[in-house]
GUDO-577167 format. One record per residue (C-alpha): x, y, z. Coordinates in steps of 0.1 Angstrom, whole numbers, padded with zeros to 4 digits, always signed. Example, Ala and Ser with C-alpha at 12.3 -4.5 7.8 and 13.67 -1.06 7.14 Angstrom:
+0123-0045+0078;+0137-0011+0071;
end
This chain:
+0000+0000+0000;+0019+0028-0013;+0000+0056-0027;+0027+0065-0052;+0061+0053-0065;+0092+0074-0059;+0121+0071-0084;+0151+0072-0061;+0174+0088-0087;+0149+0110-0105;+0131+0143-0097;+0095+0141-0088;+0069+0160-0108;+0067+0196-0095;+0102+0194-0080;+0121+0226-0081;+0147+0227-0109;+0167+0258-0099;+0204+0259-0093;+0216+0240-0063;+0223+0255-0030;+0252+0242-0010;+0248+0242+0028;+0277+0234+0052;+0270+0228+0089;+0286+0255+0109;+0299+0234+0137;+0302+0198+0149;+0269+0186+0163;+0245+0157+0164;+0218+0170+0140;+0212+0194+0112;+0176+0206+0112;+0157+0211+0079;+0127+0235+0080;+0096+0220+0064;+0067+0238+0049;+0039+0215+0037;+0027+0239+0010;+0062+0241-0005;+0073+0221-0036;+0094+0190-0030;+0131+0194-0035;+0160+0169-0035;+0188+0170-0009;+0220+0152-0016;+0244+0145+0012;+0280+0147+0001;+0309+0137+0024;+0345+0138+0014;+0333+0145-0022;+0312+0113-0023;+0274+0112-0023;+0264+0092+0008;+0227+0098+0010;+0198+0116-0007;+0162+0123+0002;+0133+0146-0008;+0118+0173+0014;+0092+0201+0013;+0118+0227+0020;+0103+0258+0037;+0103+0289+0015;+0089+0313+0041;+0075+0300+0073;+0084+0266+0087;+0056+0243+0098;+0081+0221+0117;+0117+0209+0114;+0131+0174+0108;+0166+0162+0119;+0194+0148+0099;+0220+0129+0119;+0254+0144+0113;+0271+0130+0144;+0289+0103+0124;+0306+0128+0101;+0334+0153+0104;+0314+0184+0094;+0345+0201+0078;+0340+0176+0050;+0302+0175+0049;+0278+0194+0027;+0242+0193+0017;+0234+0200-0020;+0199+0213-0022;+0179+0217-0054;+0163+0249-0042;+0167+0279-0019;+0154+0288+0015;+0161+0318+0036;+0156+0296+0067;+0186+0274+0059;+0211+0291+0081;+0231+0276+0111;+0206+0248+0118;+0229+0226+0139;+0218+0213+0173;+0228+0185+0197;+0192+0176+0206;+0161+0173+0185;+0130+0179+0206;+0104+0152+0197;+0081+0158+0227;+0044+0159+0219;+0029+0191+0205;-0002+0175+0190;-0036+0174+0209;-0045+0143+0188;-0014+0123+0195;-0025+0088+0208;-0019+0078+0243;-0020+0041+0240;-0014+0034+0203;+0019+0030+0185;+0030+0059+0163;+0063+0073+0151;+0082+0098+0173;+0077+0122+0144;+0072+0121+0106;+0049+0101+0083;+0041+0065+0090;+0020+0039+0071;+0021+0001+0068;+0034-0020+0097;+0063-0042+0084;+0085-0070+0094;+0067-0078+0127;+0080-0107+0148;+0083-0119+0184;+0117-0128+0198;+0114-0155+0225;+0150-0149+0236;+0143-0113+0247;+0105-0113+0251;+0104-0083+0227;+0078-0077+0200;+0095-0061+0171;+0075-0037+0149;+0090-0021+0118;+0070+0004+0097;+0069+0025+0066;+0084+0058+0077;+0093+0092+0061;+0120+0105+0085;+0120+0139+0067;+0084+0150+0067;+0048+0142+0076;+0037+0132+0042;+0045+0100+0022;+0080+0101+0009;+0115+0086+0013;+0102+0052+0024;+0123+0037+0051;+0118+0010+0078;+0114+0026+0112;+0117+0004+0142;+0100+0001+0176;+0100-0027+0202;+0077-0035+0231;+0075-0060+0260;+0037-0056+0264;+0023-0045+0230;+0013-0012+0248;+0045+0007+0256;+0068+0012+0227;+0105+0021+0225;+0117+0038+0193;+0151+0028+0178;+0172+0040+0150;+0158+0034+0115;+0164-0002+0105;+0165-0004+0067;+0172+0027+0045;+0169+0034+0008;+0198+0022-0013;+0208+0019-0049;+0179-0005-0057;+0153+0020-0045;+0133+0030-0015;+0122+0004+0010;+0085-0006+0007;+0066-0032+0029;+0077-0067+0038;+0082-0092+0066;+0108-0106+0089;+0115-0140+0105;+0141-0155+0129;+0161-0180+0110;+0168-0203+0139;+0184-0231+0118;+0206-0208+0097;+0190-0218+0065;+0201-0186+0048;+0237-0188+0060;+0237-0155+0079;+0240-0172+0113;+0219-0191+0137;+0189-0170+0149;+0197-0142+0124;+0167-0120+0117;+0160-0120+0079;+0139-0093+0065;+0124-0094+0030;+0110-0062+0015;+0102-0045-0018;+0129-0024-0034;+0110+0003-0052;+0126+0022-0081;+0117+0020-0118;+0107-0015-0111;+0095-0033-0079;+0118-0061-0069;+0122-0081-0037;+0153-0079-0016;+0165-0093+0017;+0186-0080+0046;+0198-0097+0077;+0205-0088+0113;+0229-0105+0138;+0222-0082+0167;+0186-0090+0174;+0169-0069+0147;+0185-0036+0156;+0207-0031+0126;+0205-0048+0091;+0229-0055+0063;+0216-0057+0028;+0223-0090+0010;+0249-0086-0017;+0229-0107-0041;+0198-0085-0041;+0173-0085-0056;+0163-0121-0049;+0130-0120-0069;+0119-0100-0099;+0088-0098-0121;+0077-0082-0154;+0047-0064-0139;+0046-0029-0122;+0027-0038-0090;+0048-0066-0074;+0054-0061-0037;+0049-0066+0000;+0064-0101+0005;+0053-0121+0036;+0074-0151+0046;+0059-0180+0065;+0074-0214+0075;+0060-0246+0061;+0070-0272+0086;+0055-0301+0066;+0079-0295+0037;+0107-0280+0057;+0108-0249+0035;+0100-0213+0036;+0069-0201+0017;+0063-0166+0004;+0031-0148-0006;+0032-0114-0023;+0009-0091-0042;+0012-0091-0080;-0013-0068-0096;-0048-0082-0090;-0037-0115-0076;-0012-0130-0051;+0017-0153-0060;+0032-0181-0039;+0068-0191-0039;+0090-0216-0020;+0127-0215-0009;+0150-0236+0013;+0174-0207+0020;+0154-0174+0018;+0175-0164-0012;+0165-0186-0041;+0127-0187-0047;+0107-0209-0071;+0072-0200-0082;+0043-0223-0069;+0009-0208-0078;-0013-0178-0080;-0046-0169-0065;-0072-0141-0070;-0089-0142-0103;-0127-0142-0097;-0123-0139-0059;-0131-0110-0036;-0130-0073-0043;-0110-0059-0072;-0118-0022-0070;-0081-0013-0065;-0046-0026-0062;-0040-0057-0040;-0014-0052-0013;+0001-0065+0019;-0010-0102+0019;-0005-0125+0048;-0011-0163+0053;-0021-0176+0087;-0033-0210+0099;-0061-0202+0124;-0080-0223+0149;-0118-0228+0145;-0133-0217+0178;-0147-0245+0199;-0132-0273+0177;-0098-0289+0172;-0098-0279+0135;-0078-0252+0117;-0082-0234+0084;-0059-0212+0065;-0067-0175+0060;-0053-0152+0034;-0054-0115+0045;-0055-0092+0015;-0055-0054+0016;-0070-0034-0012;-0068+0003-0022;-0092+0017-0033;-0122-0006-0031;-0130-0007+0006;-0167-0011+0017;-0170+0027+0024;-0144+0040+0000;-0106+0040+0000;-0085+0013+0016;-0095-0018+0036;-0086-0054+0045;-0104-0083+0030;-0098-0120+0039;-0103-0155+0024;-0109-0187+0044;-0097-0219+0027;-0070-0246+0025;-0033-0245+0018;-0015-0277+0007;+0019-0262+0005;+0016-0252-0031;-0019-0239-0038;-0045-0219-0018;-0081-0228-0024;-0108-0204-0010;-0141-0217+0004;-0159-0186-0009;-0157-0161-0038;-0175-0132-0022;-0157-0105-0003;-0154-0107+0035;-0141-0076+0053;-0119-0078+0084;-0131-0044+0097;-0160-0023+0086;-0145+0010+0098;-0129+0035+0074;-0094+0034+0091;-0081-0002+0091;-0056-0011+0064;-0024-0030+0057;-0032-0056+0084;-0004-0082+0089;+0006-0106+0117;+0036-0110+0140;+0057-0140+0131;+0064-0163+0160;+0038-0150+0184;+0040-0170+0217;+0014-0193+0232;-0001-0202+0199;-0015-0167+0196;-0022-0150+0163;-0016-0113+0167;-0021-0087+0140;-0019-0049+0137;-0031-0025+0110;-0023+0010+0098;-0050+0032+0113;-0059+0055+0084;-0073+0056+0049;-0055+0066+0017;-0085+0089+0008;-0073+0115+0033;-0042+0101+0052;-0020+0130+0040;-0046+0156+0049;-0055+0148+0085;-0049+0178+0108;-0016+0168+0124;+0019+0178+0114;+0044+0164+0140;+0033+0130+0129;+0008+0114+0106;-0008+0081+0114;-0007+0055+0141;-0013+0018+0143;-0045+0000+0154;-0045-0018+0187;-0029-0052+0185;-0056-0078+0180;-0059-0116+0184;-0077-0134+0156;-0094-0168+0151;-0123-0183+0132;-0159-0189+0143;-0189-0205+0127;-0219-0183+0120;-0255-0193+0122;-0254-0204+0085;-0223-0226+0090;-0199-0201+0074;-0165-0196+0089;-0158-0159+0097;-0129-0141+0113;-0132-0135+0150;-0112-0106+0165;-0105-0094+0201;-0081-0068+0214;-0049-0084+0225;-0049-0095+0261;-0023-0069+0270;-0046-0040+0261;-0081-0052+0270;-0081-0032+0303;-0081+0000+0283;-0116-0004+0270;-0151+0005+0284;-0179-0020+0281;-0215-0011+0271;-0246-0032+0266;-0267-0019+0237;-0302-0030+0246;-0329-0015+0224;-0363-0007+0240;-0395-0020+0224;-0377-0034+0194;-0362-0001+0183;-0325+0009+0182;-0300+0013+0210;-0276+0043+0209;-0243+0052+0225;-0231+0088+0222;-0195+0097+0229;-0191+0134+0232;-0174+0164+0248;-0183+0199+0261;-0173+0214+0228;-0203+0198+0211;-0184+0171+0192;-0202+0138+0191;-0199+0103+0177;-0231+0082+0176;-0230+0044+0177;-0263+0027+0170;-0273-0010+0172;-0303-0021+0151;-0314-0056+0161;-0340-0059+0133;-0314-0054+0106;-0286-0069+0128;-0263-0039+0120;-0240-0016+0140;-0237+0020+0127;-0210+0045+0135;-0216+0082+0127;-0187+0106+0129;-0201+0135+0108;-0201+0158+0139;-0170+0144+0156;-0149+0176+0154;-0125+0184+0126;-0140+0168+0095;-0136+0195+0069;-0101+0185+0057;-0116+0159+0033;-0150+0153+0018;-0145+0116+0024;-0140+0119+0061;-0174+0128+0076;-0195+0097+0071;-0216+0070+0087;-0204+0034+0083;-0226+0003+0087;-0214-0031+0097;-0234-0064+0097;-0233-0083+0130;-0231-0120+0121;-0249-0142+0146;-0238-0177+0157;-0262-0205+0165;-0280-0197+0197;-0269-0160+0199;-0294-0136+0214;-0294-0107+0190;-0319-0086+0209;-0289-0068+0225;-0252-0063+0218;-0223-0060+0242;-0194-0040+0230;-0160-0029+0242;-0151+0006+0232;-0115+0020+0231;-0114+0058+0228;-0080+0074+0223;-0072+0111+0214;-0078+0105+0177;-0095+0071+0173;-0124+0049+0184;-0122+0011+0181;-0152-0010+0189;-0150-0048+0195;-0178-0072+0200;-0175-0087+0236;-0179-0122+0221;-0151-0116+0196;-0171-0115+0164;-0161-0082+0149;-0141-0049+0151;-0148-0014+0138;-0121+0012+0136;-0124+0049+0128;-0103+0080+0133;-0118+0111+0149;-0103+0146+0155;-0124+0162+0183;-0117+0198+0195;-0112+0184+0230;-0111+0148+0243;-0143+0127+0240;-0150+0118+0276;-0189+0119+0279;-0208+0086+0274;-0246+0087+0270;-0268+0057+0263;-0304+0059+0251;
end
């Protein structure tokens, strides 16, 4: 899920083509600060050290007033031999050196209990895995370190011991000669199948330049730093949309399997060493939604609730083509024989009926047989226009998924907030009176309100954010979404019990029985703290 493709060694449309400005840091320091103005055109910055280009990136260089600044780490250089060559001019590029970059919160909508970057733009979660040796959950993510809009795709990195409190680390995988770093996955290679060392962390990602190819990098220090494999790329194709590789282990064959998005389908591959991949099969024609590009696939073997059975699930993200416009996550339930995936159904099944749940993927190696997923909490319709600037976008709460059988015998995805975060929610029983609807209003003293309605006759849950606060930044943002509530045999549908998680810029709703989730952003003028039922 990338909204656009950046050509690493080419100027973008609209980029300033004036004579270059050469900037030299005035003194030895940790950072050089670039002033960013989001209404300014994008310019290219080349970093030259000892007469060699060592880095390059694109920024919206402030022409007049700066909306914010972003840091560039110069601590590793002797600044007497360092210069920035900028394709543009700015009166604000003076002595912008500092030893400390202040990333303390200055946004009223910055989440309190969701993962987000320290600063800058973020989209897809990437390379997620659990390390049993340290008890750490590793979360990498699509990051622009040089602004709060999509650009310069890099893998940021955070870790957590409880899926709630996150520590930020240095960026893990940066653009190189093959392109910027799009989405992918990571695994612990405990048997050294790739030859990088026992328990090396191997990441596979899309290198995005004129073409999209697949590359790998490895880490021998617990996922903190990565070295790109000298033989990259390890997989190529002759189609433009070829990306987002997800590696999973096939214990029956003793091989690694790979699923990735290829236009309007997914393709499966196998490898014994994570380097050499052979094609197995394709899936997608005639199945599910095809209103946009398929992205960020994942393959997970899930238990069927209340039985000793399992079924395979293909998570598949699409943009556009979601149930209420823009991006969303669909899924397919079926069987995987190590070579071919066969779905039990052709029609679309959505993982979340909110507007802001996309690029859902799972953590590799989650403990205790758990299957934990996270999503990017935004929508490509307006992600770059939401009213924040220090950062843009956070992740959904981590969720545990399984399968359950509905009243018609169909298997559907069950979802609950991960056990580590369940205490953050508030529980409500939506019990309609006299067969009508039941409503829950979440509001504040500024007059902002979100209305949640359960209609037992239609068995639907509605979420209305048209009056939730700041909504004017996009015509696609103010809306009401409607989600079907699928009953199981014996369920009493005359009332509905839900768990509601309200953060500073989001509301997530979970069925107390683990049947569904609904995720939406909100930007109220003050916190939503008043709950009214009627």
